[in-house]
C-alpha positions in Angstrom: 68.8 73.1 92.3 69.6 72.8 96.7 69.0 69.9 99.3 69.9 71.1 102.6 69.3 68.6 106.1 70.4 68.6 109.8 73.0 65.7 110.8 74.4 64.5 113.4 77.9 66.1 114.1 81.0 64.0 112.6 84.0 65.7 112.1 85.2 63.7 109.1 81.9 63.3 107.4 83.4 64.8 104.3 85.8 61.8 103.6 82.9 59.5 104.4 80.4 60.9 101.8 83.3 60.5 99.0 84.2 57.1 100.0 80.2 56.4 100.3 79.5 58.3 96.6 82.1 56.3 95.2 80.9 53.2 96.1 77.1 54.1 95.0 79.1 55.0 91.3 78.0 58.7 91.8 81.5 59.6 90.5 80.8 58.0 87.3 81.1 59.1 83.8 77.2 59.0 83.4 76.9 62.1 85.6 80.1 63.9 84.7 84.3 63.3 84.9 85.5 61.2 87.5 88.2 63.8 89.0 88.1 64.2 92.5 88.5 67.6 94.8 87.9 67.8 98.5 88.5 70.8 100.5 88.2 69.4 103.8 88.5 71.0 107.1 90.1 69.0 110.1 90.8 69.4 113.6 88.7 71.6 116.1 86.0 74.4 114.4 87.6 77.6 114.0 87.1 80.9 111.8 89.0 78.7 109.3 87.3 75.5 109.4 83.9 75.9 109.6 83.1 73.9 106.7 84.4 71.2 104.1 83.5 71.2 100.1 83.2 68.1 98.3 83.0 68.6 94.7 80.7 66.9 92.3 81.3 65.4 88.8 82.5 68.0 86.9 81.9 68.8 82.8 84.3 71.4 82.3 87.6 72.4 83.2 90.6 74.6 82.9 94.2 73.5 82.4 97.3 75.2 81.9 100.6 73.2 80.8 104.4 74.1 80.5 104.9 75.9 77.3 106.7 73.8 74.6 109.1 76.2 74.0 111.6 77.1 76.4 113.3 80.5 76.5 116.8 81.1 76.2 117.8 82.2 79.7 121.0 83.8 80.6 122.7 81.5 82.9 122.9 83.6 86.2 123.4 83.2 90.0 120.8 84.9 92.0 122.8 84.1 95.3 125.4 86.2 94.1 122.8 89.2 92.8 122.3 88.4 89.5 118.6 88.4 88.1 117.5 87.3 84.8 114.6 89.9 84.6 111.9 91.0 82.3 109.4 93.6 81.6 106.6 91.3 83.2 105.5 87.9 84.0 105.3 85.6 81.0 101.8 85.2 79.1 99.7 82.2 79.8 97.7 79.9 77.8 94.8 78.2 79.2 93.1 75.0 77.3 89.5 74.6 78.0 88.4 71.1 78.4 84.8 69.6 78.4 84.3 66.0 79.2 82.5 64.0 76.5 83.2 60.4 77.9 86.9 62.0 78.2 88.3 65.2 78.6 88.4 67.0 75.4 89.9 70.2 74.4 87.5 72.7 73.0 89.0 76.2 73.3 91.6 78.3 74.7 92.1 81.5 76.1 95.5 83.5 76.5 96.3 86.6 79.3 99.4 88.8 79.9 99.9 87.4 83.3 97.8 85.2 85.8 95.1 87.3 86.8 94.4 88.3 83.4 94.1 85.1 81.9 91.9 83.8 84.7 89.7 86.8 84.1 89.0 85.6 80.4 87.2 82.5 82.2 84.2 84.3 83.4 82.2 84.1 80.2 82.6 80.3 81.1 80.9 80.6 84.2 77.1 80.3 85.0 75.0 83.4 86.1 74.7 83.9 90.0 72.2 85.4 91.9 73.1 86.8 95.5 76.8 87.4 97.0 76.8 84.1 99.1 78.7 81.1 98.4 77.1 79.2 95.2 78.0 76.6 92.6 79.1 77.6 89.2 82.5 79.1 90.5 86.1 78.0 89.9 88.3 75.6 92.0 91.2 73.7 92.0 95.1 73.7 91.8 97.6 76.4 91.0 101.0 74.8 91.2 104.4 76.6 92.4 105.5 76.8 89.0 102.5 79.0 88.2 105.4 82.0 89.6 106.2 82.0 85.9 103.1 83.9 85.2 103.3 86.1 88.5 107.0 87.0 89.0 109.0 89.0 86.2 111.6 86.6 86.4 113.2 84.2 83.9 114.0 81.0 85.8 116.5 78.7 85.1 114.7 75.0 86.0 111.2 75.1 84.6 109.0 72.3 84.2 109.5 70.0 81.4 107.3 70.6 78.5 103.6 69.8 78.9 104.0 69.2 82.4 100.8 70.2 84.2 100.5 73.8 86.0 97.1 74.6 86.9 93.7 72.5 87.0 90.6 74.5 87.7 87.2 73.3 87.6 84.3 74.7 87.2 82.4 73.6 90.0 79.0 73.2 89.0 78.0 70.7 92.1 78.9 70.7 95.6 78.4 68.8 98.7 78.9 70.9 101.4 79.4 70.3 105.2 79.0 72.5 107.4 80.6 71.9 110.7 79.6 74.6 113.0 75.9 74.2 112.4 75.7 70.4 111.7 74.5 70.7 107.8 74.8 69.1 105.0 73.8 70.7 101.6 73.8 69.3 98.2 73.5 72.2 95.7 74.1 72.4 91.8 74.1 75.1 89.4 72.4 72.8 86.8 68.8 72.9 86.6 66.9 69.5 87.3 70.2 67.8 88.2 69.4 63.8 88.5 73.2 63.8 90.6 71.8 65.7 93.3 68.5 63.8 93.6 70.6 60.5 93.4 73.1 61.9 95.9 70.4 62.9 98.3 68.7 59.8 98.1 72.0 58.1 98.9 72.5 60.3 102.2 69.2 59.6 103.1 70.1 56.2 102.8 72.6 56.3 105.5 76.6 57.4 105.1 78.4 54.6 106.6 82.0 55.0 108.3 84.9 54.6 105.9 87.1 51.3 107.1 90.5 52.4 108.8 93.3 52.8 106.0 95.8 50.1 106.0 99.0 50.5 107.5 101.7 52.1 104.6 104.2 49.5 103.3 107.4 50.9 105.5 109.6 52.4 102.9 112.8 54.5 103.2 112.7 57.6 100.6 115.7 58.9 99.1 116.7 62.3 100.1 119.7 64.4 100.1 122.0 64.1 103.5 121.8 66.3 106.5 125.5 67.3 105.6 124.0 68.4 102.1 121.1 70.1 103.6 123.5 72.1 106.1 125.8 72.9 103.1 123.0 75.1 101.5 121.7 76.8 104.8 125.6 78.0 104.9 125.2 79.1 101.2 122.2 81.0 101.9 123.3 82.5 104.8 126.8 83.5 102.7 124.2 85.5 100.0 122.3 87.2 102.9 126.1 88.5 104.4 126.5 89.8 101.0 123.0 91.8 101.2 121.2 89.7 98.2 118.8 88.4 100.4 117.0 88.7 103.6 115.5 85.2 104.4 115.2 82.3 101.7 112.9 79.6 102.2 114.6 76.2 101.0 112.9 72.6 100.7 114.3 69.2 101.2 112.7 66.6 99.2 111.9 63.1 100.0 110.8 60.6 97.1 109.3 57.0 96.9 106.9 54.9 95.5 103.7 54.5 97.6 100.4 51.9 97.7 97.7 54.1 97.3 97.7 58.3 97.6 93.9 58.3 98.8 95.0 56.0 101.7 97.9 58.4 102.6 95.1 61.2 102.8 93.2 59.3 105.0 96.1 58.6 107.4 97.5 62.0 107.2 93.9 63.6 108.2 93.6 61.3 110.9 97.1 62.0 112.5 97.8 65.6 111.7 94.2 67.2 111.2 94.7 70.7 109.7 91.8 73.3 109.0 93.2 73.7 104.9 93.7 70.1 104.1 92.6 69.2 100.4 92.5 66.0 98.4 92.7 66.2 94.3 92.7 63.0 92.2 92.9 63.4 88.2 92.8 59.8 86.7 93.9 60.8 83.2 96.4 63.3 84.3 97.7 60.7 86.6 98.1 63.2 89.8 97.2 62.8 93.3 97.7 65.4 95.7 97.0 64.9 99.5 97.7 67.6 102.0 97.1 68.5 105.6 97.8 72.3 105.3 97.6 74.8 108.0 98.3 77.8 106.2 95.9 80.4 104.4 97.0 82.2 101.2 94.2 84.2 100.4 90.7 84.7 101.7 88.2 87.0 99.9 84.9 88.0 101.2 83.2 91.1 99.0 85.8 93.5 99.2 88.0 92.5 102.1 91.0 90.6 101.5 93.1 88.7 103.9 96.4 86.3 104.4 97.3 84.3 107.1 101.0 83.6 107.0 103.2 81.3 109.3 106.7 81.5 110.1 108.6 80.6 113.5 108.3 76.9 114.3 108.9 74.8 117.3 108.1 70.9 117.7 105.4 69.6 120.3 106.7 68.9 123.6 106.2 65.5 125.6 103.4 67.1 127.8 101.8 70.3 128.4 104.4 72.0 130.4 106.8 71.3 127.9 104.6 72.4 125.2 104.2 75.7 126.9 108.2 75.8 127.6 108.7 75.4 123.8 106.0 78.3 123.3 108.0 80.5 125.4 111.3 79.5 123.7 109.8 80.2 120.4 108.5 83.8 121.3 111.7 84.3 123.3 113.9 83.8 120.1 115.3 87.1 118.4 115.8 84.7 115.1 112.1 83.5 115.2 110.6 87.0 116.0 112.5 88.9 113.4 111.6 86.1 110.9 107.9 86.3 111.5 108.1 90.2 111.2 109.7 90.1 108.2 107.0 88.0 106.9 104.3 90.7 108.7 105.8 93.1 106.4 106.2 91.3 103.4 102.3 90.2 103.2 101.3 93.7 104.2 103.5 95.1 100.9 101.8 92.3 98.7 98.3 93.3 99.9 99.2 97.1 99.5 99.7 96.5 95.8 95.8 95.6 95.6 94.2 97.4 98.4 93.4 101.1 99.7 96.2 103.1 101.1 96.0 102.6 105.1 93.4 100.1 104.8 95.5 97.2 105.6 96.0 95.8 109.5 98.1 93.1 111.4 95.9 91.4 113.7 95.4 87.9 115.4 99.3 86.9 115.8 99.0 83.6 118.0 100.7 80.5 118.5 98.8 77.4 116.3 100.0 73.9 117.9 99.5 70.8 115.6 100.0 67.3 116.3 104.2 67.5 115.4 104.8 71.4 115.1 103.5 74.7 116.7 103.6 77.5 114.7 103.7 81.5 115.1 100.8 82.5 112.7 99.3 86.4 112.1 96.6 87.7 109.9 96.9 90.5 107.6 93.7 92.2 106.3 93.1 95.0 103.7 90.3 96.5 101.4 90.7 96.0 97.8 90.9 99.0 95.4 87.7 100.0 93.3 89.7 98.9 90.1 91.1 95.5 91.7 89.7 92.1 92.2 89.8 88.6 93.6 92.0 87.8 90.6 94.6 90.5 91.0 94.5 89.6 94.7 95.8 86.4 93.9 98.3 87.7 91.0 99.6 89.7 93.8 100.0 87.5 96.6 100.9 84.3 94.6 103.2 82.1 95.8 102.8 83.2 99.5 105.7 85.0 101.0 106.2 82.5 103.9 107.6 79.7 101.6 109.7 81.9 99.4 111.6 84.5 101.2 112.5 88.1 101.6 112.9 90.4 98.8 110.5 88.2 97.2 111.5 88.2 93.4 114.8 88.1 94.5 114.6 84.6 96.8 112.2 83.2 94.0 115.0 83.4 91.7 117.7 82.3 94.5 115.5 79.4 95.1 115.4 77.9 91.5 119.5 78.2 92.0 119.6 76.5 95.1 116.9 73.7 94.7 117.7 73.0 91.3 114.3 71.4 90.1 111.0 72.8 90.2 108.4 72.7 93.0 105.3 71.6 91.3 102.7 71.1 93.6 104.5 71.8 97.1 104.2 75.5 98.1 101.6 76.2 95.3 97.7 76.6 96.3 94.7 74.3 96.4 91.4 76.2 96.8 88.3 78.0 95.0 87.4 81.3 93.8 84.4 82.9 92.6 84.2 86.2 90.4 80.5 86.4 90.2 80.1 86.8 93.8 83.7 87.8 95.3 84.4 85.1 97.3 87.7 82.5 97.2 89.7 80.9 99.7 93.1 79.4 99.1 95.7 77.5 101.1 99.3 76.9 101.1 100.3 73.8 99.8 102.8 72.9 102.5 102.4 69.3 104.8 101.8 67.8 100.9 102.5 64.8 99.0 102.4 65.1 95.3 101.8 61.2 93.6 101.8 60.6 89.7 101.3 57.3 88.2 103.5 55.6 86.1 102.8 51.9 85.0 100.3 51.0 87.8 102.9 52.5 90.2 102.3 55.6 92.3 105.9 57.7 92.8 105.3 60.3 95.5 107.2 63.3 96.6 107.6 65.1 100.0 109.2 68.5 100.6 109.5 70.1 103.5 111.9 72.8 104.7 112.2 76.3 106.5 112.8 80.2 106.5 117.1 80.5 106.4 118.0 83.8 108.2 121.6 84.9 109.2 120.7 83.7 112.7 119.7 80.4 111.5 121.5 77.5 112.8 122.5 75.1 110.0 121.7 72.1 111.8 118.8 73.4 113.5 117.0 73.7 110.0 117.5 70.4 109.0 116.0 69.5 112.2 112.8 71.7 111.5 112.6 70.4 108.3 112.3 66.9 109.6 109.7 67.8 111.9 107.4 69.2 109.0 108.3 66.4 107.2 107.6 63.7 110.0 103.2 63.8 109.5 103.4 63.1 105.9 106.7 60.9 105.6 104.4 58.5 108.4 101.2 58.7 106.3 103.1 57.8 102.8 106.2 55.3 103.9 105.7 54.9 107.6 108.9 56.7 107.6 110.1 59.1 110.4 112.5 61.7 109.1 113.0 62.9 112.7 112.9 59.6 114.3 116.2 60.2 115.9 116.1 63.9 117.3 115.9 65.0 120.3 112.7 66.5 120.3 110.6 64.1 118.4 107.1 64.2 118.9 105.6 61.3 121.1 102.2 60.1 119.5 99.4 62.3 118.0 98.8 65.7 120.0 95.5 68.0 119.9 95.4 70.8 118.0 94.9 73.9 119.5 95.4 78.0 119.5 97.2 79.9 122.2 97.7 83.8 122.8 101.4 85.0 122.2 103.2 84.7 125.6 104.0 88.4 126.6 107.4 87.7 128.0 109.2 90.7 127.4 108.5 94.5 126.8 109.2 94.4 123.3 106.7 91.5 122.5 104.1 93.2 124.5 104.4 96.3 122.9 103.9 94.2 119.3 101.1 92.7 120.9 99.7 95.8 121.6 100.5 97.2 118.0 97.8 94.8 116.5 94.7 96.8 118.0 95.9 100.1 116.5 96.1 100.6 113.0 99.9 100.3 111.6 99.3 103.8 109.5 96.0 106.2 109.7 93.0 104.8 108.4 92.5 107.1 104.7 89.6 109.5 103.9 88.0 108.7 100.3 89.6 111.0 98.8 92.9 109.6 99.0 94.9 109.3 95.9 96.0 105.9 95.0 99.5 105.5 94.2 100.1 105.2 90.4 102.5 103.2 88.3 104.7 105.4 86.0 105.3 104.6 82.2 107.0 106.3 79.4 103.3 107.3 78.1 101.8 108.4 81.2 100.1 111.6 81.4 100.1 113.3 84.7 98.0 116.3 85.7 99.7 119.5 87.4 100.5 118.4 91.0 98.2 120.2 93.1 99.6 119.1 96.5 102.4 117.2 97.8 103.7 114.4 94.9 106.6 111.8 95.7 108.2 110.0 93.0 109.3 106.6 94.7 111.8 104.7 93.3 111.0 100.7 93.6 113.9 98.7 93.6 112.7 95.3 93.9 111.6 94.9 97.8 109.1 93.5 99.5 108.4 96.2 101.4 108.4 99.0 99.0 103.8 99.2 98.9 104.4 99.4 102.7 106.4 102.8 102.0 103.9 104.0 99.2 100.8 103.5 101.4 102.8 105.2 104.1 103.1 108.3 102.0 99.5 107.9 100.5 98.0 108.0 104.1 100.3 111.3 104.7 98.0 112.6 102.0 100.9 112.0 99.3 100.0 111.6 95.3 102.7 109.0 95.0 104.3 107.8 91.5 106.1 104.7 91.7 108.7 104.3 88.9 111.0 100.9 88.6 114.8 101.2 89.6 115.8 98.0 87.7 115.4 97.6 83.8 115.3 101.4 83.5 117.6 103.7 81.4 115.5 107.2 82.1 117.2 110.2 82.3 116.4 111.3 86.3 116.4 114.8 85.7 113.8 114.1 82.5 111.8 112.2 85.0 111.8 115.1 87.3 110.5 117.4 84.7 108.1 115.0 83.6 106.3 114.0 86.7 106.9 117.2 88.6 107.7 115.7 92.1 107.7 117.8 95.0 110.0 114.9 97.0 111.8 111.8 96.0 112.4 108.7 97.6 115.0 106.4 96.8 113.2 102.7 97.9 115.1 99.8 99.7 115.9 96.7 97.8 118.3 93.5 97.5 121.7 93.5 96.6 124.1 96.9 96.2 122.9 100.3 94.9 125.0 100.0 91.7 122.4 97.4 90.4 119.8 100.0 90.4 121.4 102.8 87.9 118.4 105.2 88.3 118.9 105.1 91.9 123.0 105.9 91.7 122.1 108.8 89.3 119.4 110.4 91.6 121.6 110.0 94.4 124.6 111.7 92.4 122.0 114.4 91.3 121.0 115.1 94.8 124.1 115.5 96.0 124.6 118.3 93.7 121.3 120.0 94.8 119.4 119.1 91.4 116.4 117.3 93.0 113.6 118.6 95.0 113.6 117.1 99.0 115.1 113.7 98.4 115.3 110.4 101.5 116.8 107.5 100.8 115.7 104.2 102.7 118.0 101.4 103.0 119.5 100.7 99.5 118.7 104.1 98.6 120.2 105.8 101.6 123.7 103.2 100.9 123.5 104.9 97.5 123.7 108.5 98.9 126.7 107.2 100.8 128.2 105.7 97.4 127.8 108.8 95.8 129.2 110.9 98.2 132.4 108.6 97.9 132.0 106.5 101.3 132.5 103.0 101.2 130.2 100.2 101.2 131.0 96.6 102.7 129.4 93.9 104.7 128.7 95.0 108.3 131.6 94.0 110.7 128.8 93.5 113.1 126.8 90.8 111.1 123.6 91.0 108.9 120.3 92.3 110.5 117.0 91.8 109.1 113.5 92.4 110.7 115.0 93.2 114.2 113.4 96.1 115.8 116.4 97.7 117.4 117.3 101.0 119.4 118.2 104.0 116.9 120.4 106.8 118.4 119.6 110.3 117.2 121.1 112.6 119.5 120.4 112.3 123.4 116.8 110.6 121.7 116.5 106.9 121.0 114.0 105.2 118.7 113.1 101.8 118.3 113.0 101.2 114.2 113.2 97.7 112.3 116.4 97.1 110.6 117.1 95.1 107.1 120.5 95.2 105.9 123.5 93.4 105.8 125.7 96.4 104.4 127.1 99.1 106.3 128.8 102.5 105.3 131.7 103.8 106.2 132.5 107.5 105.9 135.5 108.6 104.3 135.0 112.4 103.9 132.3 115.3 105.4 130.2 115.4 102.4 127.3 114.1 104.5 126.4 114.4 108.1 125.6 111.2 110.6 122.7 111.9 112.1 122.2 108.8 113.8 123.9 105.3 115.1 122.9 102.1 116.3 122.7 101.9 120.3 124.9 99.1 120.8 128.2 100.0 119.0 127.4 103.6 118.1 129.9 102.7 115.1 127.0 101.8 112.5 125.8 104.5 110.4 121.5 104.6 110.8 120.8 108.2 109.2 122.6 110.9 107.3 121.6 114.2 105.8 123.7 116.7 103.7 124.7 119.9 105.1 123.2 122.1 102.7 120.7 120.1 100.7 117.6 118.8 101.7 118.8 115.1 101.2 118.6 112.3 104.0 119.3 108.6 104.4 118.0 106.3 106.7 119.3 102.6 107.1 116.2 101.4 108.7 112.2 100.8 107.8 110.2 103.1 109.3 106.7 102.0 108.2 107.7 98.1 109.6 105.8 96.7 111.9 108.3 96.8 114.0 109.0 100.3 114.3 107.6 103.0 116.6 106.6 106.2 115.4 108.2 105.9 112.1 105.3 107.7 110.5 106.5 110.8 111.7 110.0 110.4 110.1 108.1 110.3 106.8 105.7 113.5 107.7 108.8 115.1 108.7 110.5 114.4 105.6 107.5 115.7 103.6 107.3 119.3 105.5 110.6 120.0 103.7 
């Protein structure tokens, strides 16, 4: 059932409609549950903010709560490289609830992980016709703590038993505001739905403007001290120097009572509009979420999936010239550029798990300015593999790399140690997904307030932070977290955490998009690289990578076959895709939690080449990597290439020393590599460096700056090489030729 009409352009119409339908009792129990979900597009119309979606009263929802039985975890310190790994993510149980005057549990489904469990909800959805957006799909919230079901980790600070981790509604009814065409549509998958008729009549009678929300009661929220915040930055940098991490996103918490969460959302939308804003209220669960997020986690349209990571921040200036100067400062910062490129590489990797080799592209690198801050934003896009769907995409990319760090699995564990508390909604996602039509869109819940009702009092939590890298200035990181928390703290408590900061924004500023200023030749080259594929698009017959397991049966190789040892790096799949586009068949073997004999693996897989992949920590933490490295130096393997951690393993196997580089850690930085008389630009990711102590291996490349750091090695007799950089990175020039040359051996 569908009713459409042309309306007068009105940017915040969806908020007015929600208020109006409440007043008309169209969210009463007569039609369904009083739960509210609004996916609101604020600010100027763009490709991300073309429409707002207001869910009508729901009659069925799907809820995940924290398990009653807590798994025993070994006390570890991920900040020193100790990871409490398991073979797969935790299984997931979903309770099915139907509205019968109140929410009642009527069924349950279980799955091995997030995607497996969500896929089992498909029988609960009505049939769909066509591939356009339509009612009957799923929409709601995934809290950050759903990471338990997407990552193979046992965390030490999990939510309390029965804490809500997920709420998804079957969205049988939508009120859709098409901002671009000034159209309003009321639609339902329920035949002859009286709610649609009632809403249509209510709209015909006119939608009044909402009253201006009252000012919040001024309060000073509780938070850690700036000193404690800065100490955590330094603690993270110590882990980076030891090679445990490359980048970690830390979040600082502010918490205090509030007057009313709906008023907070209205003030937030007025003062800090964003394209992926969201409001969720579940009265019986006593939860309210108000978000003005600018960041996209995942979008799916048919077989195309994309993400838009944000990394790199400056405050808004006092005027247009100051704004422009700050944008130039942002792009001119080696630290900010490396942080952003690291994230581009990470998201290429996450899409790589579920996309066709060679289909992933980096594009639309730009600066987006919001009322209080301006960010660097990129889009990464790919085409789903034939056997993958939107649930697989969500499993692979959740939670977003911009709010965890790199390598992703290691930083999620380190965040758990550093923050010492579950994140709950912050850095989770609100959005919608429809497996019937292959459409989805999910935000990342930054600029977000989470509120819980206790004895008629709403208590709210706000969290904000930033990516910590080796080049971070602790005091600047403290300042950046305050810029990011400014808008939501003002809306919740009339509190300005950044009020005393030098660059505190003055008043509300416009939302706008700017191109990246080409201030240096290297920036110009990176801008141009978005308009060319990072690696050539593959032919239809290209073999997709295969995940190895003990019972895997492989045909005899007919072409190049690469055995790739995966060491939990966030760039592994970029390397895998690069080899696939070079027409190699890639078999991926886990490097950790793997006690296989390397010579047995060679006999079983019959590779023509072996690649020891990069990863966090030290090579000794991957027994298989070290075993392959030792075998290679004895001539017992086919041609072998070590990348970063794999390169370091070869050095250790040769008896060389491995220690933190005396020149400091370098991550995500395109740098000059000297090979004889030639110089190449390659992206470096390493904290540790090899020092030769014998002539078992030859040094073939060094860094151009000092000529002291070993950047590439090879064996004088056997076809064995190692590189201390990433040829496949978005910031590397001509890196594919290095991999092709290796395959020619």
